[in-house]
N, C-alpha and C positions, 0 to 999 in steps of 0.2 A: 576630399575626393582624390583618388590616386591619379596622377598625371605622368605619362611616360613620353619621353622625347620621340620625335618622328623617326620611325625605324629606317635604317639604311642597310641592314644586313638580314638576309632571309635564308631559311633552310628549306630544302625541298627533297623529300625522300622519293626516289623512283624505284618501282618494284620490278625485279627481274624474275619472271616466271618461266622456269625451265620446263619443257614438255615432260610429262610423267614425273613431275617433281615430288609427287607423293611416294615415289619409289626410291628417293634418295635415302641412303642409310646414314643417319645422323648419330654421331657419338661425341661424348665430351672429350675435349683435349686433355689428356692426363698431365700435360706439362703446364698449361695455361688456364687457370680458373676463369670461368665466364665465357670460354671459347669452345667452339665445336668444329668437328671435322665432317666434311661432306663427301661421301663415297657415291660416285655416279655410275658404278658398275652396272646395276640393273637398268638405269635410265638408258645407258648406251646400248644395252642388249635390246631393249624395247624399240629404240630408235632404229636399230639395224634391221628390224623386220617391218618397219613402217615404210610403206612405199611412196608416201607423199613427198614431193620434191622439197618442200620447205623443211620437213623434218630431216631429210638427208643432209641438207645444208647445216642445220643446227647440230647434227651429230658430228659433221666434219669440223665445225668450230669447236665443239666441246672437247674433241680429241686433242685440240691444240692447247686447251686450258687445263688439262689434268696431268698428273704425274703418271709414273709407270703402274701405280696401284689404283688408278682412276680416282684419286682424291683431287678435288678442285683446288687449284693453286691461286692464292690471293693476288700475287703480283702479276700473274698471267692475265687474270680477269681485269685487273686495274689497267694494265697496259693496253689491252684490247679496247676498253672503254675510253682511255685517253686518245687512242687513234681515232675513235668515232667523233669525240668532241673536237679534236684538231681538224679533222676533215670537214666537219660542218662549219666551223668558224672560217676556214680557208675559203669555202664556197661563198660565205657571206662577206668575204674580204674584211673580216673582223670589224664589221660595223652594221648598223641598221638605222632606218629612218622612220620616224613616227610624226605625222602631221608637219612635215617639213623640217623637223629637228633631227640632226644626225648625232648618233652616239657611237663611240668607239668601244670595242670589246677586248678585254684581256682575259687570259685563261691561265690558271695554275692548279696544281694538285697539292693537297695538304692532308695527310692522313687518308681517310676513306673518301674525302670530299673532292669533287671536281668544281672549282670555283670560277664563276664568270663575274668579272668586274665591268660595270657599265659606267663609262665616263661621258657625260654630256650635260644637257640641261638639268637632268637628275643624275645623281651619282649614288650608286648602290652596288651591292654584290649579292650573288645567290650561290649558296653551297648546294650542289646537287650530290646527294648521297645515295649510292646504289644499295639495294637491299634484296636479297634472294628470298622469295616467298616460300614458306614451309608450312605444313599442316600442323594443327594443334597437337595431334597425337604423336608427332615426331619430336616433341620437346624432350630434353634430357636434363631438366632442371632438378636441383636438390628438392627434397620433399616440401620444406616449409614455404619457399617462394612459389612453388607450383600451385599452391592453394589460391593465391591471388590471381594467377593467370587463368586458372580454371573458372574462378568466380567471374572473371570478366566476360566469359562465354564467347570469346573471340575464336574464330575457326583457324587462325593463322598466327605466325610469328615470323621473324626475319633473321637472316644471317648477314652480317655486314663485313665486307672485305677491308678490314682495318689492318694496315701493314704493321709489322713489328718494328719497334725502334731498335735497330741494330746498326753498328758502324759499317756493315757491308751487306749487300743484297742477299736475301735468303729465299729459297723457293718454299715458302710456308703455306701449308694447307689449313691454317688456323683462322677461323672466322669468329668475330665477336657476335654473340647472341644478342638480339635486340627485341624488346617487348614494348616498343614505343606506344602502340595503340592500347595495350593493357595499362600502361602508366597513365595514359590520357583518361581512361575509364576510372582509374583509381582517384584521380583528381577531379573528375567531372562533377561528382555529386557532393563534393565537400563545400563547406560554407565559403562564401566569397572571401572571407578573411584569409583563408588558406592560399588562394590564388593571388590575392593582393600582396601577401607577405613575400611570396616568391618573387613577384615583380619588383618589390621594394628592395629586396636583397640584391637583385641583379642591378638595380639602379645605383645602389651604394657601390657595388663592384665597378660599375662603368665610370664613375666619377673619380675613382682612385687609380692613379697611374701604376701603383705597385701591386695591383690585384689582377693583372692581366692573366695570370696562370690559374685564377679561380674560375673554372669552367662552369657554364650554366648547368651542365648535367650534375656537377658536384652538389650544387644547391638543390636541384630537383631531387636528387637521391636522399638528401637529408629529410626532405618532406615526405618521401615515400616511407622511410623508416619511422617517422613520427606518426604517420597515418596508421602504420601497422601496430604501434605500441600505445596509442591513445584512443580514448573514446571520441565519438563524433562530436560530443558536446564541447570538447576542448576548443574547437575552431570557432565557437561562439564567444570566446573571450575577446577583450578589446584587441584590436590589431597591434597596438603598441606592446602589449604583453606578449603576444605571439612572436613579434619581431625580435624582442629582447631574448626570449627563450631560444629562438632558432639561431641567433648570433652567438648565444652562449654555447649551444651544442656544436656549432661550426668551430668556435674557438677551441673547444675541448678536442674535437676530432683532429684539428691541425696541431694541437699540442702533442697528441699521441702519434701524429703522422699517419693517420689511417681514416679513410672513408670507404666502407665496404660496399661493393657492388650489390644492389638490392637483390638481384636475381641469382647471384652466386657469391655469398659473403666471403668465400675464400679469396676473392680478388680484392686487393687493396688498390683503389683507383689512383691513389697518390704515389704509387710506385713509379709512375712515369716522370715524376719531378725529382729534382735533386734535394738533398737535405737543406741546402741554403735557400732554395725556392720555397720549400714548405715553411721554414722558419720565418722568412719574410712575410708570407701570407699570414702566419699566426700573429706576428707583431701588429700587422695592419688591421686585421679583423678584431683583435683584442682592443685596439685603440677605438674602433667604431663602437664596440660593445660598451666600453667605459664612457664614451660620449653619450650613448643612448640612455645609460643608467643615470 
C-alpha cells in the first residue's frame, strides 16, 4: 500500500474574476508558446458605462494594471497582489494564534506564487497562485490538445501571471495558459495505479537531493501524454511495470532535453533550466531507473 510522508507544502489557486471577463479578447502570444495575451479594451468600455460604485473602482484599478494598448501586464498585477498580501500580514503583525499556540508568518514571492510560511507548533507553507478566470469559448489552444479540454466539459480555464525569467524587469503582457481542472478530470477516471505511480515518482524525487529541479508538473505532464497515447487498459498493469515505464520515458525526455507542454507542444518546459541542470537530472533519473530494473 502506498504511503506518503506527512505533507508540509500546499498549493492553493485563487480565482480572479474580472467583471465582464467574457469580453476579454484572448490571443496566443506569438513569441512564447503556451502563453496568451489579455486585451481588456472592451471590458474597460463596459465598466465605463456601469454606474455601480464598485465597478467604477474596479475600472480605476484595471487602468493601473494595463499598458497603453489595454493589455493586462503581469508584473503590475503581481505587484498589486503583493501589496495586498503585505498589507494583510502587517495588520496581523505577521502572526496568528490558534488554541493558545502562536505561529509566526513569513511571506515571499516566487514565480507566480505568493508563499506564506508558517513557523510554530506546526511548520508548513502555502503557495497562493492567482488565476484569471476565462470562459471555455475564449481558449486559443492548438487543435489537438483542445479535444481533451472540450471533452472535460468544463466551462472555464485560467491565465496565470507567471513572470518571465529575464535579468532585468520587463512589462510583459504574457500570461501562462492553465487547464488545471481539465487535467484533474483527465486523471480522475484513470485506474488507481496511474495516480499511485505519480505519487511514487514524486516520492523518489523528494528523497533525492539532486532532483530539486524536477518539478511536480513535469511528472504530471508525462502522465498526461501517456494517457493521450495509450489505452485505458494500460493502467491495469502492475504498478511496478508502470513505474519503470514512466521512469524510462522521463529518462528519455531528459536525455533529449525536452518535455513538451501538453496544451501547447511548441513549449519545451525544460527551457527554463540550464544544460548542466538537465544533465544532472538525467543522470540521477537514469540511476533510479537502473535500480528499479
